[in-house]
DOGU-273631 format. One record per residue: residue in one letter; x, y, z of N, C-alpha, C, O, CB in turn. Coordinates in nm, 3 decimals. Glycine has a CB too. Layout:
N
REC   rest    n.east   n.north      n.up   ca.east   ca.north     ca.up    c.east   c.north      c.up    o.east   o.north      o.up   cb.east   cb.north     cb.up
REC      A         X         Y         Z         X          Y         Z         X         Y         Z         X         Y         Z         X          Y         Z
...
***
This chain:
177
REC   rest    n.east   n.north      n.up   ca.east   ca.north     ca.up    c.east   c.north      c.up    o.east   o.north      o.up   cb.east   cb.north     cb.up
REC      M     6.144    11.506     5.363     6.115     11.393     5.426     6.222    11.337     5.482     6.215    11.276     5.588     6.056     11.310     5.351
REC      L     6.333    11.352     5.415     6.493     11.306     5.457     6.541    11.385     5.544     6.601    11.333     5.638     6.600     11.305     5.347
REC      G     6.531    11.535     5.540     6.555     11.638     5.602     6.488    11.633     5.743     6.560    11.668     5.837     6.519     11.744     5.520
REC      V     6.391    11.605     5.765     6.306     11.576     5.865     6.339    11.473     5.948     6.364    11.503     6.064     6.193     11.554     5.820
REC      L     6.347    11.339     5.909     6.453     11.242     5.975     6.568    11.263     5.989     6.626    11.212     6.085     6.467     11.141     5.927
REC      G     6.635    11.340     5.903     6.802     11.392     5.958     6.807    11.419     6.081     6.869    11.372     6.176     6.865     11.525     5.898
REC      G     6.673    11.571     6.058     6.679     11.645     6.193     6.671    11.510     6.344     6.752    11.502     6.436     6.516     11.771     6.190
REC      Y     6.588    11.451     6.329     6.539     11.375     6.427     6.644    11.313     6.484     6.684    11.340     6.597     6.444     11.288     6.389
REC      L     6.704    11.213     6.394     6.854     11.123     6.402     6.961    11.226     6.474     7.032    11.187     6.567     6.924     11.075     6.221
REC      L     6.964    11.349     6.429     7.071     11.427     6.492     7.049    11.472     6.609     7.139    11.448     6.690     7.108     11.527     6.427
REC      V     6.933    11.545     6.657     6.876     11.533     6.769     6.927    11.376     6.854     7.013    11.374     6.943     6.719     11.548     6.731
REC      F     6.870    11.283     6.815     6.929     11.177     6.891     7.070    11.136     6.904     7.112    11.093     7.011     6.876     11.081     6.855
REC      V     7.150    11.148     6.792     7.296     11.123     6.800     7.320    11.233     6.886     7.337    11.188     6.999     7.384     11.122     6.661
REC      A     7.327    11.333     6.884     7.364     11.443     6.954     7.370    11.431     7.108     7.470    11.444     7.179     7.279     11.543     6.917
REC      R     7.218    11.397     7.155     7.212     11.406     7.298     7.258    11.259     7.337     7.273    11.257     7.459     7.058     11.451     7.355
REC      A     7.291    11.121     7.274     7.339     11.023     7.320     7.498    11.044     7.323     7.563    10.994     7.414     7.288     10.913     7.249
REC      C     7.560    11.118     7.224     7.694     11.149     7.226     7.722    11.241     7.381     7.812    11.223     7.463     7.727     11.238     7.076
REC      D     7.602    11.350     7.381     7.625     11.442     7.506     7.661    11.360     7.643     7.756    11.354     7.721     7.485     11.531     7.533
REC      I     7.520    11.296     7.627     7.497     11.212     7.777     7.628    11.093     7.775     7.678    11.064     7.883     7.310     11.114     7.784
REC      S     7.665    11.045     7.681     7.774     10.955     7.701     7.889    11.035     7.769     7.943    10.983     7.866     7.818     10.889     7.564
REC      M     7.928    11.146     7.731     8.034     11.215     7.751     8.018    11.270     7.905     8.114    11.290     7.979     8.047     11.322     7.640
REC      C     7.912    11.286     7.931     7.879     11.329     8.098     7.888    11.227     8.141     7.951    11.251     8.244     7.747     11.392     8.152
REC      T     7.863    11.079     8.139     7.867     10.978     8.200     8.042    10.947     8.240     8.086    10.890     8.340     7.787     10.877     8.111
REC      V     8.110    11.000     8.135     8.262     10.936     8.153     8.308    11.090     8.247     8.385    11.090     8.343     8.374     10.894     7.958
REC      R     8.263    11.172     8.208     8.301     11.297     8.238     8.287    11.287     8.422     8.378    11.323     8.496     8.194     11.416     8.147
REC      M     8.180    11.242     8.460     8.169     11.235     8.611     8.256    11.129     8.640     8.341    11.158     8.725     8.025     11.210     8.671
REC      L     8.261    10.983     8.583     8.354     10.931     8.634     8.499    10.943     8.653     8.550    10.883     8.748     8.338     10.862     8.601
REC      M     8.583    11.024     8.560     8.666     11.094     8.578     8.716    11.186     8.699     8.821    11.188     8.762     8.646     11.136     8.499
REC      I     8.604    11.259     8.705     8.579     11.318     8.837     8.613    11.244     8.967     8.705    11.255     9.048     8.446     11.346     8.843
REC      V     8.511    11.170     8.958     8.522     11.082     9.061     8.656    11.032     9.131     8.701    11.048     9.245     8.462     10.984     9.017
REC      R     8.711    10.954     8.996     8.827     10.900     9.004     8.952    10.995     8.978     9.043    10.951     8.907     8.822     10.795     8.920
REC      G     8.958    11.111     9.026     9.027     11.230     9.024     9.127    11.264     8.907     9.241    11.302     8.930     9.093     11.234     9.143
REC      K     9.080    11.248     8.785     9.093     11.309     8.647     9.053    11.412     8.600     8.986    11.419     8.497     9.057     11.252     8.572
REC      K     9.090    11.510     8.672     9.027     11.647     8.649     9.006    11.689     8.514     8.902    11.706     8.450     9.104     11.748     8.708
REC      V     9.171    11.710     8.473     9.200     11.742     8.362     9.099    11.702     8.229     9.031    11.778     8.160     9.322     11.695     8.359
REC      Y     9.119    11.532     8.218     9.043     11.489     8.091     8.883    11.547     8.151     8.812    11.600     8.066     9.060     11.289     8.051
REC      A     8.833    11.536     8.283     8.701     11.571     8.299     8.713    11.684     8.221     8.672    11.662     8.107     8.647     11.589     8.439
REC      A     8.761    11.821     8.243     8.758     11.931     8.212     8.722    11.944     7.990     8.647    12.011     7.920     8.918     11.983     8.293
REC      L     8.805    11.859     7.968     8.839     11.849     7.832     8.718    11.797     7.764     8.655    11.862     7.681     8.961     11.763     7.809
REC      I     8.686    11.672     7.804     8.554     11.588     7.814     8.422    11.703     7.818     8.339    11.703     7.727     8.558     11.485     7.971
REC      G     8.416    11.793     7.927     8.331     11.849     7.955     8.308    11.954     7.862     8.189    11.973     7.838     8.343     11.873     8.065
REC      F     8.408    12.043     7.791     8.406     12.111     7.703     8.343    12.121     7.571     8.312    12.217     7.501     8.486     12.115     7.699
REC      F     8.332    11.976     7.556     8.267     11.917     7.401     8.164    11.891     7.452     8.069    11.930     7.384     8.327     11.785     7.310
REC      E     8.134    11.837     7.553     7.996     11.802     7.572     7.902    11.887     7.590     7.782    11.867     7.573     7.982     11.733     7.659
REC      A     7.979    12.030     7.641     7.894     12.159     7.658     7.835    12.214     7.529     7.721    12.257     7.510     7.980     12.272     7.719
REC      I     7.934    12.204     7.445     7.909     12.288     7.296     7.817    12.187     7.223     7.740    12.244     7.145     8.068     12.321     7.191
REC      I     7.802    12.024     7.228     7.716     11.945     7.186     7.560    12.009     7.230     7.469    12.059     7.165     7.755     11.804     7.241
REC      Y     7.579    11.982     7.362     7.436     12.021     7.466     7.376    12.127     7.433     7.255    12.115     7.419     7.460     12.050     7.618
REC      V     7.433    12.262     7.411     7.403     12.399     7.342     7.313    12.362     7.191     7.194    12.392     7.179     7.570     12.489     7.307
REC      L     7.379    12.305     7.100     7.329     12.293     6.957     7.262    12.221     6.966     7.182    12.245     6.875     7.398     12.265     6.855
REC      V     7.217    12.106     7.037     7.114     12.023     7.013     6.962    12.096     7.108     6.844    12.098     7.075     7.173     11.860     7.065
REC      L     7.027    12.143     7.221     6.909     12.255     7.255     6.876    12.334     7.211     6.772    12.384     7.252     6.904     12.313     7.330
REC      N     6.937    12.383     7.117     6.907     12.500     7.012     6.794    12.442     6.932     6.682    12.492     6.923     7.042     12.542     6.908
REC      K     6.832    12.333     6.876     6.726     12.252     6.772     6.610    12.236     6.835     6.522    12.301     6.780     6.768     12.105     6.725
REC      V     6.571    12.170     6.940     6.500     12.133     7.014     6.422    12.236     7.061     6.299    12.232     7.053     6.557     12.071     7.090
REC      F     6.488    12.336     7.113     6.381     12.470     7.131     6.361    12.549     7.018     6.268    12.629     7.032     6.427     12.576     7.236
REC      S     6.417    12.553     6.913     6.357     12.641     6.815     6.284    12.564     6.749     6.262    12.613     6.638     6.440     12.713     6.730
REC      E     6.214    12.424     6.771     6.085     12.353     6.711     6.032    12.298     6.874     6.067    12.186     6.912     6.127     12.202     6.570
REC      L     5.988    12.344     6.920     5.937     12.333     7.079     5.809    12.249     7.034     5.785    12.139     7.084     5.897     12.505     7.178
REC      G     5.730    12.304     6.940     5.590     12.278     6.920     5.610    12.104     6.861     5.511    12.033     6.877     5.511     12.408     6.794
REC      N     5.692    12.061     6.819     5.712     11.948     6.773     5.792    11.828     6.859     5.912    11.808     6.878     5.769     11.980     6.662
REC      P     5.662    11.751     6.908     5.652     11.639     7.004     5.772    11.540     6.992     5.835    11.482     7.080     5.518     11.561     6.980
REC      L     5.789    11.539     6.818     5.926     11.432     6.808     6.013    11.476     6.819     6.095    11.388     6.842     5.961     11.361     6.708
REC      N     6.060    11.574     6.816     6.195     11.624     6.880     6.206    11.599     7.007     6.315    11.548     7.035     6.220     11.763     6.870
REC      L     6.126    11.617     7.107     6.129     11.597     7.244     6.152    11.427     7.276     6.220    11.393     7.374     5.986     11.661     7.305
REC      I     6.106    11.352     7.210     6.070     11.217     7.188     6.227    11.131     7.168     6.268    11.036     7.233     5.960     11.212     7.044
REC      F     6.301    11.211     7.042     6.418     11.183     7.012     6.520    11.220     7.108     6.604    11.138     7.147     6.439     11.230     6.902
REC      Y     6.515    11.336     7.146     6.597     11.410     7.270     6.577    11.288     7.367     6.657    11.195     7.382     6.523     11.579     7.337
REC      A     6.460    11.304     7.428     6.474     11.193     7.560     6.515    11.048     7.537     6.551    10.981     7.634     6.334     11.174     7.633
REC      A     6.510    10.994     7.409     6.537     10.884     7.349     6.729    10.857     7.327     6.792    10.751     7.328     6.443     10.899     7.208
REC      G     6.775    10.991     7.308     6.884     11.021     7.295     6.968    11.045     7.459     7.089    11.051     7.483     6.868     11.137     7.198
REC      F     6.875    11.053     7.533     6.947     11.086     7.638     6.956    10.952     7.723     7.064    10.918     7.772     6.884     11.207     7.710
REC      A     6.828    10.868     7.741     6.823     10.716     7.743     6.952    10.650     7.704     7.036    10.603     7.781     6.716     10.665     7.649
REC      T     6.955    10.653     7.579     7.059     10.566     7.516     7.215    10.607     7.536     7.308    10.533     7.503     7.029     10.563     7.366
REC      G     7.234    10.753     7.602     7.346     10.794     7.595     7.401    10.769     7.761     7.513    10.803     7.800     7.341     10.941     7.530
REC      N     7.326    10.723     7.821     7.332     10.647     7.958     7.392    10.509     7.945     7.481    10.477     8.025     7.188     10.631     8.021
REC      I     7.359    10.438     7.866     7.365     10.286     7.829     7.487    10.311     7.789     7.580    10.259     7.850     7.261     10.211     7.721
REC      I     7.512    10.404     7.667     7.662     10.392     7.596     7.775    10.461     7.685     7.885    10.405     7.686     7.664     10.473     7.439
REC      G     7.763    10.549     7.742     7.840     10.616     7.853     7.895    10.505     7.937     8.015    10.494     7.962     7.750     10.717     7.941
REC      G     7.780    10.403     7.992     7.835     10.307     8.102     7.942    10.172     8.003     8.042    10.110     8.039     7.667     10.224     8.202
REC      L     7.884    10.170     7.903     7.947     10.027     7.814     8.118    10.111     7.792     8.222    10.049     7.775     7.827      9.979     7.603
REC      I     8.107    10.247     7.797     8.233     10.321     7.756     8.356    10.295     7.890     8.471    10.251     7.881     8.187     10.503     7.732
REC      E     8.297    10.333     7.984     8.341     10.348     8.118     8.380    10.206     8.134     8.487    10.184     8.190     8.234     10.407     8.224
REC      E     8.304    10.104     8.091     8.377      9.943     8.157     8.486     9.932     8.059     8.590     9.878     8.097     8.262      9.773     8.150
REC      K     8.477     9.979     7.928     8.579      9.970     7.862     8.710     9.995     7.902     8.805     9.918     7.893     8.558     10.026     7.781
REC      L     8.708    10.138     7.957     8.782     10.265     7.963     8.888    10.165     8.125     9.009    10.170     8.146     8.643     10.458     8.000
REC      A     8.795    10.099     8.196     8.801     10.047     8.301     8.959    10.142     8.388     9.066    10.091     8.420     8.803      9.873     8.263
REC      V     8.921    10.268     8.402     8.999     10.368     8.492     8.995    10.339     8.643     8.891    10.323     8.707     8.943     10.510     8.473
REC      G     9.114    10.336     8.692     9.074     10.356     8.838     9.157    10.240     8.905     9.228    10.171     8.831     8.899     10.344     8.869
REC      V     9.152    10.214     9.052     9.215     10.123     9.088     9.109    10.070     9.190     9.031    10.150     9.244     9.351     10.161     9.129
REC      L     9.104     9.934     9.219     9.016      9.898     9.341     9.049     9.814     9.450     9.149     9.743     9.435     8.910      9.843     9.302
REC      T     8.998     9.808     9.538     9.042      9.704     9.636     8.940     9.570     9.634     8.820     9.596     9.637     9.044      9.775     9.787
REC      V     8.968     9.464     9.631     8.938      9.336     9.649     8.972     9.266     9.765     9.088     9.244     9.799     8.982      9.277     9.559
REC      Q     8.862     9.227     9.833     8.842      9.141     9.945     8.795     9.001     9.911     8.687     8.983     9.855     8.748      9.201    10.035
REC      V     8.879     8.899     9.945     8.856      8.776     9.940     8.844     8.682    10.040     8.953     8.657    10.091     8.924      8.742     9.880
REC      I     8.742     8.614    10.092     8.734      8.512    10.227     8.689     8.379    10.140     8.591     8.356    10.068     8.596      8.565    10.372
REC      T     8.805     8.304    10.180     8.793      8.174    10.111     8.802     8.104    10.207     8.888     8.150    10.283     8.881      8.134    10.008
REC      T     8.728     7.955    10.268     8.764      7.864    10.383     8.832     7.744    10.274     8.873     7.637    10.319     8.609      7.807    10.496
REC      K     8.838     7.767    10.173     8.928      7.666    10.071     9.065     7.690    10.100     9.105     7.775    10.021     8.908      7.693     9.904
REC      A     9.142     7.659    10.167     9.313      7.693    10.135     9.317     7.803    10.149     9.372     7.841    10.046     9.384      7.668    10.000
REC      P     9.291     7.912    10.226     9.339      8.055    10.174     9.457     8.086    10.176     9.487     8.159    10.081     9.293      8.156    10.234
REC      L     9.574     8.050    10.273     9.699      8.056    10.257     9.769     8.008    10.129     9.862     8.077    10.088     9.742      7.998    10.354
REC      E     9.737     7.911    10.068     9.774      7.868     9.953     9.742     7.958     9.835     9.819     7.982     9.742     9.721      7.749     9.939
REC      L     9.608     8.011     9.853     9.546      8.104     9.758     9.620     8.230     9.741     9.640     8.284     9.632     9.410      8.136     9.800
REC      T     9.665     8.278     9.867     9.734      8.376     9.877     9.876     8.379     9.787     9.913     8.469     9.712     9.747      8.387    10.010
REC      E     9.954     8.231     9.822    10.062      8.227     9.750    10.042     8.224     9.599    10.120     8.296     9.537    10.132      8.124     9.792
REC      L     9.965     8.164     9.538     9.924      8.150     9.416     9.890     8.282     9.338     9.917     8.292     9.219     9.819      8.065     9.425
REC      L     9.815     8.408     9.430     9.787      8.507     9.337     9.938     8.597     9.352     9.973     8.690     9.280     9.634      8.593     9.378
REC      R    10.002     8.544     9.455    10.151      8.652     9.451    10.223     8.613     9.394    10.309     8.694     9.361    10.235      8.687     9.559
REC      K    10.244     8.431     9.329    10.341      8.415     9.228    10.278     8.469     9.096    10.347     8.497     8.998    10.386      8.266     9.217
REC      Q    10.142     8.481     9.100    10.087      8.567     8.944    10.104     8.717     8.975    10.037     8.803     8.919     9.896      8.540     8.895
REC      G    10.193     8.739     9.063    10.225      8.903     9.065    10.111     8.980     9.126    10.115     9.103     9.114    10.248      8.966     8.910
REC      Y    10.026     8.933     9.179     9.933      9.021     9.231     9.987     9.079     9.378    10.096     9.027     9.404     9.793      8.944     9.241
REC      G     9.958     9.139     9.445    10.011      9.221     9.548     9.883     9.159     9.668     9.766     9.191     9.649    10.015      9.414     9.499
REC      V     9.919     9.078     9.777     9.786      9.059     9.838     9.880     9.068     9.994     9.996     9.039    10.021     9.681      8.889     9.785
REC      T     9.751     9.130    10.085     9.766      9.137    10.233     9.669     9.028    10.272     9.556     9.017    10.224     9.732      9.287    10.302
REC      L     9.713     8.962    10.347     9.648      8.856    10.412     9.637     8.924    10.586     9.731     8.969    10.651     9.750      8.696    10.387
REC      I     9.483     8.910    10.631     9.437      8.963    10.740     9.363     8.818    10.812     9.307     8.729    10.748     9.337      9.100    10.701
REC      E     9.376     8.823    10.930     9.298      8.768    10.995     9.162     8.804    11.076     9.181     8.891    11.161     9.366      8.731    11.048
REC      G     9.054     8.764    11.069     8.955      8.811    11.109     8.870     8.706    11.189     8.917     8.596    11.217     8.898      8.867    11.005
REC      Q     8.765     8.738    11.220     8.687      8.628    11.338     8.506     8.617    11.263     8.414     8.695    11.288     8.684      8.730    11.556
REC      G     8.504     8.518    11.188     8.353      8.500    11.148     8.228     8.442    11.232     8.261     8.396    11.341     8.358      8.419    11.043
REC      R     8.167     8.440    11.219     8.045      8.360    11.271     8.121     8.220    11.291     8.096     8.185    11.406     7.900      8.353    11.155
REC      E     8.181     8.150    11.245     8.210      8.013    11.243     8.354     7.989    11.283     8.418     7.888    11.252     8.179      7.958    11.110
REC      G     8.415     8.123    11.376     8.539      8.099    11.395     8.679     8.187    11.284     8.647     8.291    11.226     8.527      7.941    11.384
REC      V     8.791     8.143    11.270     8.916      8.231    11.219     8.877     8.189    11.059     8.865     8.076    11.010     9.103      8.175    11.287
REC      R     8.865     8.307    11.003     8.870      8.316    10.858     8.969     8.451    10.803     8.977     8.560    10.860     8.709      8.330    10.806
REC      Y     9.030     8.414    10.694     9.128      8.493    10.625     9.097     8.561    10.541     9.024     8.520    10.451     9.212      8.440    10.578
REC      I     9.156     8.720    10.547     9.063      8.797    10.435     9.171     8.850    10.333     9.223     8.957    10.367     8.963      8.938    10.505
REC      L     9.210     8.803    10.228     9.300      8.853    10.126     9.267     8.972    10.081     9.150     8.987    10.045     9.310      8.775    10.020
REC      Q     9.360     9.084    10.073     9.292      9.215    10.033     9.401     9.231     9.924     9.522     9.227     9.945     9.274      9.349    10.158
REC      I     9.329     9.254     9.786     9.402      9.282     9.681     9.392     9.428     9.636     9.281     9.482     9.644     9.368      9.194     9.582
REC      I     9.484     9.489     9.595     9.455      9.628     9.532     9.548     9.590     9.364     9.658     9.544     9.333     9.539      9.788     9.657
REC      L     9.416     9.649     9.285     9.485      9.624     9.167     9.398     9.728     9.031     9.294     9.794     9.038     9.481      9.440     9.145
REC      E     9.489     9.706     8.921     9.404      9.822     8.817     9.277     9.751     8.802     9.261     9.629     8.803     9.478      9.857     8.645
REC      R     9.173     9.859     8.784     9.041      9.821     8.744     9.046     9.706     8.621     8.981     9.604     8.642     8.963      9.956     8.700
REC      K     9.104     9.715     8.521     9.119      9.656     8.389     9.160     9.481     8.420     9.146     9.390     8.338     9.252      9.751     8.298
REC      M     9.209     9.469     8.546     9.286      9.323     8.586     9.147     9.250     8.665     9.153     9.131     8.695     9.456      9.347     8.716
REC      L     9.029     9.330     8.695     8.970      9.236     8.763     8.888     9.128     8.741     8.832     9.062     8.829     8.926      9.281     8.821
REC      S     8.880     9.109     8.603     8.813      8.996     8.574     8.916     8.878     8.556     8.882     8.762     8.574     8.728      9.019     8.454
REC      S     9.041     8.913     8.519     9.179      8.835     8.553     9.119     8.749     8.692     9.065     8.639     8.701     9.337      8.961     8.594
REC      L     9.158     8.864     8.803     9.162      8.793     8.948     9.012     8.709     8.990     9.009     8.603     9.052     9.191      8.926     9.073
REC      K     8.919     8.767     8.952     8.791      8.718     8.934     8.800     8.569     8.926     8.795     8.493     9.023     8.727      8.777     8.814
REC      S     8.812     8.538     8.811     8.851      8.435     8.725     8.939     8.309     8.798     8.889     8.197     8.793     8.933      8.505     8.612
REC      I     9.084     8.329     8.873     9.155      8.296     8.931     9.092     8.243     9.061     9.118     8.130     9.100     9.236      8.380     8.928
REC      V     9.007     8.328     9.130     8.944      8.288     9.256     8.833     8.200     9.214     8.803     8.100     9.278     8.894      8.409     9.343
REC      D     8.767     8.239     9.099     8.638      8.124     9.117     8.700     7.994     9.090     8.654     7.891     9.140     8.500      8.143     9.001
REC      D     8.803     7.994     9.013     8.880      7.859     8.966     8.901     7.811     9.083     8.857     7.697     9.101     9.018      7.868     8.880
REC      W     8.979     7.881     9.209     9.015      7.849     9.317     8.904     7.793     9.406     8.913     7.685     9.463     9.077      7.948     9.362
REC      D     8.793     7.878     9.415     8.679      7.864     9.493     8.561     7.902     9.477     8.524     8.011     9.521     8.694      7.899     9.582
REC      S     8.478     7.819     9.409     8.347      7.905     9.342     8.243     7.988     9.458     8.167     8.082     9.438     8.239      7.779     9.253
REC      H     8.267     7.928     9.559     8.189      7.970     9.680     8.258     8.081     9.745     8.192     8.136     9.834     8.169      7.856     9.781
REC      A     8.381     8.128     9.721     8.427      8.205     9.761     8.350     8.349     9.796     8.304     8.408     9.699     8.513      8.199     9.692
REC      F     8.333     8.407     9.923     8.317      8.584     9.918     8.407     8.670     9.856     8.529     8.667     9.869     8.320      8.646    10.049
REC      W     8.349     8.737     9.796     8.440      8.834     9.748     8.364     9.023     9.773     8.245     9.056     9.779     8.466      8.780     9.564
REC      T     8.468     9.095     9.781     8.375      9.250     9.770     8.461     9.356     9.712     8.562     9.389     9.775     8.322      9.318     9.932
REC      V     8.436     9.409     9.607     8.524      9.521     9.526     8.452     9.678     9.591     8.339     9.716     9.622     8.496      9.499     9.316
REC      F     8.588     9.736     9.590     8.538      9.860     9.660     8.651     9.984     9.533     8.762     9.954     9.487     8.592      9.853     9.886
REC      D     8.598    10.076     9.516     8.681     10.166     9.430     8.754    10.235     9.549     8.710    10.269     9.659     8.591     10.275     9.323
REC      A     8.883    10.245     9.494     9.005     10.305     9.571     9.035    10.402     9.522     9.116    10.405     9.430     9.119     10.238     9.582
REC      R     8.976    10.515     9.574     9.003     10.667     9.501     9.150    10.721     9.513     9.188    10.788     9.417     8.906     10.790     9.575
REC      Q     9.227    10.705     9.600     9.363     10.717     9.593     9.456    10.591     9.671     9.445    10.547     9.785     9.389     10.856     9.654
REC      T     9.524    10.564     9.593     9.635     10.480     9.627     9.785    10.540     9.668     9.816    10.651     9.625     9.648     10.396     9.513
REC      R     9.902    10.444     9.772    10.025     10.508     9.796    10.105    10.407     9.795    10.096    10.331     9.892    10.037     10.587     9.914
REC      G    10.194    10.378     9.700    10.301     10.234     9.782    10.180    10.104     9.749    10.071    10.100     9.691    10.337     10.259    10.029
REC      G    10.258    10.019     9.811    10.200      9.866     9.754    10.249     9.813     9.631    10.325     9.877     9.558    10.048      9.865     9.727
REC      V    10.207     9.694     9.606    10.246      9.605     9.507    10.095     9.565     9.409     9.989     9.513     9.445    10.321      9.468     9.590
REC      F    10.138     9.611     9.281    10.076      9.609     9.173    10.109     9.492     9.095    10.217     9.437     9.072    10.096      9.720     9.111
REC      L     9.980     9.465     9.057    10.058      9.319     8.918    10.106     9.418     8.800    10.052     9.508     8.736     9.897      9.167     8.817
REC      H    10.257     9.346     8.801    10.358      9.405     8.738    10.300     9.385     8.574    10.228     9.296     8.528    10.509      9.332     8.782
REC      K    10.351     9.481     8.519    10.300      9.528     8.355    10.353     9.390     8.269    10.274     9.347     8.185    10.399      9.706     8.281
REC      S    10.471     9.324     8.284    10.506      9.210     8.225    10.416     9.083     8.238    10.373     9.019     8.143    10.628      9.186     8.269
REC      L    10.389     9.051     8.390    10.258      8.958     8.423    10.158     9.005     8.362    10.097     8.912     8.308    10.213      8.944     8.565
REC      R    10.087     9.152     8.334     9.962      9.182     8.299     9.942     9.114     8.123     9.846     9.057     8.072     9.947      9.360     8.320
REC      K    10.090     9.152     8.061    10.044      9.119     7.943    10.036     8.948     7.890    10.023     8.915     7.772    10.131      9.201     7.859
REC      S    10.047     8.858     7.997    10.055      8.719     7.993     9.923     8.681     8.021     9.884     8.576     7.970    10.155      8.659     8.085
REC      K     9.842     8.749     8.094     9.713      8.712     8.161     9.576     8.711     8.004     9.457     8.684     8.026     9.680      8.864     8.313
***
């Protein structure tokens, strides 16, 4: 009995690991980290073949398929959580606030953020767009500053696949956040 349950658990855990790795691998590819993606893919393929062999060797057992599918679903969730924790990559954040945008720009610059101020035309007149490029792991800190300044500010976040030059939050300032 324990051996049968262990087999189901093996299928579930192996598939959850395989799909978690797949999720992270795809994100590494999108973010231009090809070597990491290849290394993850190597181990992902090994796990995939081993678990598939187990399921195909007992194809008449529907519980194997159920645990295989449950591992797949769980792996997607775990992979997303891992990716959030890794926070790999660079983002572009655009902030529009009607509450003293020039002062917010200066506050962010004093805290080490690189901010480009762009004048735009909105429905109700001139609006300033604060464009900030930052490492993904710094997003929550930036959101907190902006929300404290203006809880009604409009902001958007974009993945920046490649960047060159510019001002990023200094490492010494990052540790104090």
